[in-house]
C-alpha positions as CSV (number, residue, x, y, z in Angstrom):
1,M,74.4,40.6,341.0
2,N,77.0,37.6,341.0
3,V,78.3,37.1,337.5
4,G,80.7,34.4,336.7
5,I,84.1,35.3,335.9
6,D,84.3,34.1,332.0
7,F,81.1,36.2,331.9
8,V,82.6,39.8,332.9
9,K,83.0,42.6,330.6
10,P,85.1,45.7,330.7
11,G,83.0,48.6,331.7
12,M,80.9,46.4,334.3
13,I,80.9,47.7,338.1
14,V,82.4,45.7,341.1
15,M,80.0,45.9,344.2
16,E,82.2,44.3,346.7
17,N,86.0,44.7,348.2
18,I,87.8,41.4,346.2
19,F,91.0,40.4,348.4
20,I,93.7,37.7,347.8
21,K,94.2,36.5,351.0
22,S,94.7,39.6,353.4
23,T,95.3,42.2,350.4
24,K,92.9,44.0,349.1
25,L,93.0,43.6,345.5
26,I,90.2,45.7,344.1
27,R,87.5,48.2,345.9
28,D,83.9,48.5,345.9
29,G,82.4,50.4,342.8
30,Y,85.7,50.1,340.7
31,E,85.0,49.5,337.0
32,L,86.3,46.3,335.4
33,T,88.7,46.7,332.6
34,D,90.2,44.3,330.6
35,S,93.7,44.0,332.7
36,I,91.9,43.7,335.7
37,I,89.8,40.9,334.8
38,E,93.0,38.8,333.5
39,T,94.5,39.3,337.2
40,L,91.1,38.1,338.6
41,K,91.6,35.1,336.6
42,K,94.8,34.3,337.3
43,N,94.0,34.7,340.9
44,N,91.3,31.8,340.8
45,I,88.5,34.4,341.4
46,K,85.5,32.8,340.2
47,Q,82.6,35.1,340.4
48,V,82.3,38.6,340.9
49,K,79.2,40.6,342.4
50,I,78.2,43.3,339.4
51,K,75.9,46.3,339.7
52,T,72.6,46.0,337.9
53,K,70.2,48.4,336.6
54,A,68.2,49.9,339.2
55,D,65.1,48.6,337.4
56,F,66.4,44.9,336.6
57,K,65.3,42.3,339.0
58,M,65.0,38.5,338.5
59,N,61.9,36.7,338.7
60,E,62.9,34.4,340.9
61,T,61.7,32.5,344.0
62,V,65.3,32.1,345.4
63,G,66.7,35.5,345.6
64,D,71.0,36.3,345.4
65,E,70.9,36.5,349.1
66,V,69.8,32.7,349.8
67,R,71.8,31.4,346.9
68,N,75.1,33.2,348.0
69,I,74.5,31.7,351.9
70,V,74.0,28.2,350.2
71,I,76.8,28.7,347.9
72,K,79.2,29.8,350.5
73,S,78.4,27.0,353.2
74,L,79.4,24.0,350.2
75,K,82.5,25.8,349.4
76,N,83.2,26.1,353.5
77,F,81.9,22.5,354.0
78,D,83.4,20.8,357.1
79,Y,82.0,17.2,357.1
80,A,82.9,17.8,361.3
81,N,80.8,20.9,361.3
82,I,77.7,21.3,359.3
83,R,76.6,24.3,361.2
84,D,76.5,26.9,357.7
85,I,74.9,23.5,355.8
86,I,72.2,23.3,358.1
87,K,71.6,27.4,358.1
88,S,71.7,27.0,354.3
89,S,69.1,24.3,354.1
90,T,66.8,26.0,356.2
91,E,66.9,29.4,354.3
92,L,66.3,27.5,351.0
93,S,63.7,25.8,352.3
94,N,62.0,28.5,354.0
95,S,62.1,30.7,350.6
96,I,60.4,27.6,348.7
97,T,57.8,27.1,351.8
98,E,56.6,30.8,352.0
99,S,56.0,32.0,348.0
100,N,53.0,30.8,346.6
101,S,54.6,29.7,343.3
102,F,58.2,28.5,342.3
103,N,59.9,30.5,339.3
104,F,63.7,30.3,338.1
105,D,65.1,32.7,335.7
106,L,67.0,30.7,333.1
107,T,69.1,33.7,332.6
108,R,71.4,32.3,335.2
109,Y,73.0,29.8,333.2
110,F,74.3,32.6,330.8
111,I,75.9,34.5,333.9
112,S,77.1,31.8,336.3
113,N,80.0,29.6,336.8
114,N,77.7,26.7,336.1
115,D,80.2,25.0,338.6
116,V,78.9,22.0,340.9
117,Y,78.1,24.4,343.6
118,E,76.0,26.2,341.5
119,H,74.7,22.8,340.2
120,S,73.7,21.5,344.0
121,L,72.2,24.9,344.6
122,N,69.7,24.8,341.2
123,V,69.1,20.8,342.3
124,A,68.1,22.1,345.9
125,Q,65.7,24.6,345.0
126,F,64.0,22.4,342.5
127,A,63.9,19.4,345.1
128,C,62.3,21.6,347.4
129,A,59.6,23.2,345.0
130,L,58.7,19.0,343.9
131,C,58.9,18.4,347.3
132,K,56.5,21.0,348.5
133,V,54.1,19.8,345.5
134,Y,54.4,16.3,346.7
135,N,53.5,16.7,350.2
136,K,49.9,18.5,348.9
137,F,49.3,15.1,346.9
138,H,50.4,13.1,350.2
139,P,49.0,14.2,353.5
140,E,49.6,10.6,354.4
141,N,52.9,10.8,353.8
142,Q,54.8,13.7,354.3
143,V,58.6,14.6,353.7
144,K,60.1,17.4,355.6
145,I,61.1,20.0,353.0
146,E,64.5,21.0,355.3
147,E,65.9,17.1,354.6
148,V,65.3,17.3,351.2
149,S,67.3,20.6,350.7
150,M,69.7,19.5,352.7
151,A,70.1,16.2,351.0
152,A,70.3,17.8,347.8
153,I,72.7,20.5,348.7
154,L,75.1,17.8,349.8
155,H,73.8,15.5,346.9
156,D,77.6,15.9,344.9
157,I,79.8,16.3,348.2
158,G,81.3,12.8,347.1
159,K,82.4,14.2,343.6
160,E,84.1,17.4,345.0
161,E,85.1,16.6,349.0
162,I,86.5,13.2,348.5
163,S,90.1,14.2,347.9
164,E,90.2,15.8,351.5
165,F,89.6,11.8,352.7
166,D,91.6,8.8,352.5
167,L,89.8,6.5,350.2
168,K,90.3,3.4,352.1
169,K,89.7,5.0,355.3
170,I,86.3,6.1,354.3
171,G,85.8,2.8,352.8
172,K,86.6,1.0,356.1
173,D,84.0,3.5,358.1
174,V,81.7,2.7,355.9
175,G,81.3,-1.4,357.2
176,N,80.0,-4.1,355.3
177,L,76.3,-3.0,353.5
178,N,74.5,-6.0,354.4
179,A,75.0,-7.9,351.0
180,D,70.9,-8.9,350.8
181,Y,70.0,-5.4,350.6
182,F,72.9,-3.7,348.4
183,P,73.9,-6.9,346.4
184,G,75.7,-4.2,343.8
185,Y,78.2,-3.0,346.7
186,S,82.1,-3.9,346.7
187,D,84.7,-3.2,348.8
188,E,86.7,-2.3,345.3
189,Y,84.4,0.8,345.1
190,F,87.0,2.3,347.7
191,E,90.1,0.8,346.2
192,K,90.0,3.4,343.2
193,Y,87.9,6.7,342.7
194,D,85.2,6.4,340.3
195,E,82.8,9.6,340.2
196,S,79.9,7.1,339.3
197,N,79.9,5.6,342.6
198,F,79.4,9.1,344.6
199,P,76.7,8.3,346.3
200,I,78.3,5.6,348.3
201,Y,81.1,8.5,348.7
202,D,78.6,11.0,350.0
203,F,77.1,8.3,352.4
204,A,80.7,7.2,353.7
205,I,81.5,10.8,354.3
206,I,78.7,12.1,356.5
207,K,77.4,8.6,357.8
208,D,78.6,9.0,361.6
209,N,77.6,13.0,361.8
210,P,74.9,13.0,364.4
211,Q,73.8,16.4,363.4
212,I,72.0,15.0,359.9
213,P,69.5,13.3,359.7
214,S,69.5,9.5,359.4
215,S,67.0,9.9,356.4
216,V,69.1,12.7,354.6
217,K,71.6,9.6,355.0
218,V,69.8,7.2,353.4
219,A,68.5,9.5,350.5
220,L,72.1,10.3,349.6
221,L,73.5,6.7,349.5
222,L,70.0,5.8,347.1
223,Q,70.0,8.6,344.8
224,R,71.1,6.7,341.9
225,E,68.9,3.2,342.8
226,N,66.4,3.8,339.8
227,F,62.8,3.5,340.0
228,S,62.8,0.3,337.9
229,K,64.9,-2.5,338.4
230,Q,65.6,-2.3,334.3
231,I,68.4,0.0,335.1
232,P,69.6,-1.2,338.8
233,G,71.7,1.6,340.5
234,P,75.0,1.0,341.4
235,L,74.0,-0.4,344.8
236,H,71.1,-2.6,343.1
237,A,68.9,-2.0,346.4
238,S,66.8,-4.2,346.9
239,E,63.1,-4.3,347.1
240,T,62.9,-5.2,350.5
241,Y,65.3,-2.7,351.8
242,L,63.4,0.1,349.9
243,Q,59.8,-0.7,350.8
244,E,60.8,-1.2,354.9
245,Q,59.1,1.6,356.6
246,S,61.9,3.1,358.2
247,K,63.3,3.8,354.4
248,K,59.8,4.8,352.8
249,T,60.7,8.6,353.4
250,A,64.5,8.5,352.7
251,Y,63.7,6.7,349.2
252,T,60.9,9.2,348.1
253,M,63.4,11.8,348.8
254,S,66.3,10.2,347.0
255,K,63.8,9.9,344.0
256,I,63.1,13.7,344.3
257,I,66.5,14.3,344.2
258,H,67.5,11.9,341.5
259,I,64.9,13.4,339.0
260,C,65.9,17.3,340.0
261,D,69.1,16.2,339.4
262,I,68.6,14.9,335.8
263,Y,66.7,17.8,335.0
264,E,68.7,20.5,335.9
265,Y,71.9,18.8,334.2
266,L,69.6,18.5,330.7
267,I,68.2,22.2,331.2
268,K,72.0,23.3,331.0
269,K,73.4,21.2,328.7
270,S,70.9,22.4,326.2
271,L,71.3,26.0,327.1
272,I,74.8,25.8,326.5
273,L,74.9,24.1,323.6
274,N,72.4,26.7,322.2
275,E,69.8,24.0,321.8
276,S,65.9,24.3,322.5
277,V,65.1,23.4,326.3
278,S,61.9,22.2,325.0
279,N,63.7,18.8,324.1
280,V,64.1,18.4,327.7
281,I,61.0,17.0,328.2
282,E,61.2,14.5,325.6
283,I,64.3,13.1,327.1
284,M,62.7,12.9,330.4
285,N,59.9,11.2,329.3
286,T,62.1,8.5,327.7
287,Y,63.7,8.4,331.0
288,K,60.3,7.5,332.3
289,E,59.3,5.1,329.4
290,N,62.8,3.0,330.4
291,G,62.0,2.8,333.8
292,G,64.8,5.3,334.7
293,I,62.6,7.7,336.6
294,D,59.4,7.5,338.8
295,P,56.6,8.2,336.7
296,E,54.4,10.3,339.2
297,M,57.6,12.2,340.4
298,L,57.7,12.9,336.7
299,K,54.4,14.5,336.8
300,L,54.7,16.1,339.5
301,L,57.9,17.6,338.6
302,F,56.1,19.4,335.5
303,F,53.4,20.9,337.8
304,S,55.8,22.5,340.3
305,I,58.8,23.6,338.2
306,P,57.8,25.2,335.0
307,L,60.4,24.8,332.2
308,Y,60.0,28.3,331.0
309,G,59.3,30.9,333.7
310,V,57.5,33.7,334.1
311,G,59.4,36.7,332.5
312,T,61.1,34.5,330.4
313,K,62.7,35.7,327.2
314,V,62.4,33.1,323.8
315,I,63.0,33.0,320.4
316,L,60.0,31.9,318.4
317,S,60.0,29.6,315.2
318,G,56.7,29.7,312.8
319,N,54.0,31.9,312.2
320,I,50.4,32.9,313.5
321,S,47.7,33.9,311.2
322,N,45.0,36.9,311.8
323,N,42.1,37.4,309.6
324,G,43.4,35.4,307.0
325,I,47.0,36.8,307.2
326,T,50.1,35.4,307.9
327,I,52.6,36.7,310.4
328,D,55.5,35.6,310.1
329,L,57.4,35.6,313.9
330,N,60.7,33.5,313.3
331,D,63.5,34.6,315.0
332,K,61.0,37.2,317.0
333,E,61.5,37.4,320.5
334,A,58.8,36.8,323.5
335,V,58.3,36.6,326.7
336,V,56.7,34.4,329.0
337,V,53.5,35.5,330.9
338,D,51.9,32.3,331.7
339,Y,52.3,28.1,332.4
340,D,50.4,25.5,331.5
341,Y,51.9,22.2,333.4
342,K,50.0,19.9,331.1
343,N,51.8,21.3,328.3
344,P,55.0,22.2,329.7
345,T,56.5,23.4,326.3
346,R,53.8,25.7,325.1
347,P,53.6,28.6,327.8
348,V,51.3,31.5,327.0
349,I,53.6,33.9,325.5
350,N,53.7,38.0,324.8
351,V,54.8,39.4,321.3
352,S,54.5,43.2,320.8
353,G,51.7,43.6,323.6
354,I,49.6,40.4,322.5
355,N,49.4,37.2,324.5
356,I,49.5,34.2,322.7
357,P,48.5,30.7,324.4
358,L,51.4,28.4,322.3
359,M,48.7,25.5,323.3
360,K,46.2,26.8,321.1
361,C,48.7,27.5,318.4
362,N,50.4,24.7,316.1
363,T,52.2,26.8,313.8
364,L,53.8,28.4,316.3
365,T,56.8,27.1,318.9
366,I,59.8,28.7,321.1
367,K,63.1,28.3,319.1
368,K,65.4,28.7,321.9
369,I,65.9,31.0,325.0
370,A,66.9,34.5,324.1
371,P,70.4,35.7,324.5
372,I,71.3,37.9,327.1
373,N,71.3,41.3,326.9
374,Y,74.0,42.5,329.0
375,E,73.1,46.2,328.7
376,E,69.6,45.7,329.3
377,I,70.7,43.9,332.8
378,F,73.7,45.9,334.0
379,E,76.0,49.3,334.5
380,I,78.3,49.0,332.0
381,E,80.7,52.2,332.1
382,N,82.4,53.5,328.9
383,S,86.1,54.5,329.0
384,E,85.1,58.4,328.3
385,N,82.8,58.1,331.5
386,S,84.8,55.6,333.2
387,V,84.4,56.2,337.4
388,N,88.0,54.8,337.6
389,K,89.3,58.4,337.2
390,G,90.7,59.5,340.2
391,R,90.4,56.3,342.4
392,S,92.9,53.8,343.3
393,L,92.5,49.9,343.3
């Protein structure tokens, strides 16, 4: 399993050779020590593949192999040759379409870098899962999941890749966006870099690449154009443009990516701050009421992407009554065993072998996600039994 460098610990076993340029720094099977971890950090190693226990497996639809393919394609992004992006978007969309259900393990946030590459990957798998459900409810307006996958994987390249380009040059290459369609557009967007304008930079970077479908290009351009004009996006895209038949699919794709982008960010923020992710639902509903996201997309989002996936370990707050006896479950750990999309914050949990449907129990709530137990997941050696004895780096 890939673990962010800030989360690795002494005693963990490396499962790959680690090179700095062409020099092998650490060999496969070596045990990490404090000094080795510091060396890895000094050499800007962001993550390490770590040995997990034989019986441990994350309950996820998208496994490590596909995750690694997507992240590698982003790290090696070449706007002139996107063969790796095409491969990764296909692999990811296939993982979603071939699965009967979607599950994502929130434990990822406790061991991953949570950088822009991880964010793009997470948004992309959410977007594919949402697109799959959208297509079931809209047989007359099907959206290609592989194109949603590509657009979502690329949705933040305007934040990461812009340093490789001359801002004014790509501004000229964009040409003049029709003022009637995009009254918010200004050439000043390309005078000085502003991260809030990243959808326009996304579009500028990829617009001339013939390998990228036009729907993907337009979807990236529109991803911050809000559902309601109460909160217009940076381009103030006109309704005339958005409702053009040739743009409808791309606009749908942009709404899928936009809502998944917000959802993933809010989940990550809640976990990093050690807050209840249940608050995410309330915030998303507020966005909907203010016109920031499409109401139908929000409903489908809750249907397709469980907030608490099956297998998620949680900490409880409250109590239950059984035969007149009150049982205190404050700070007790439970495991999610089923999900009700109509009540995303109140799944079915299991405590000490007993299933409790939270939607029928108003005295018990989920307080937060349980902290990660490293010893349950990873093979961790102690210094006395070190596998390094007699071995070189």
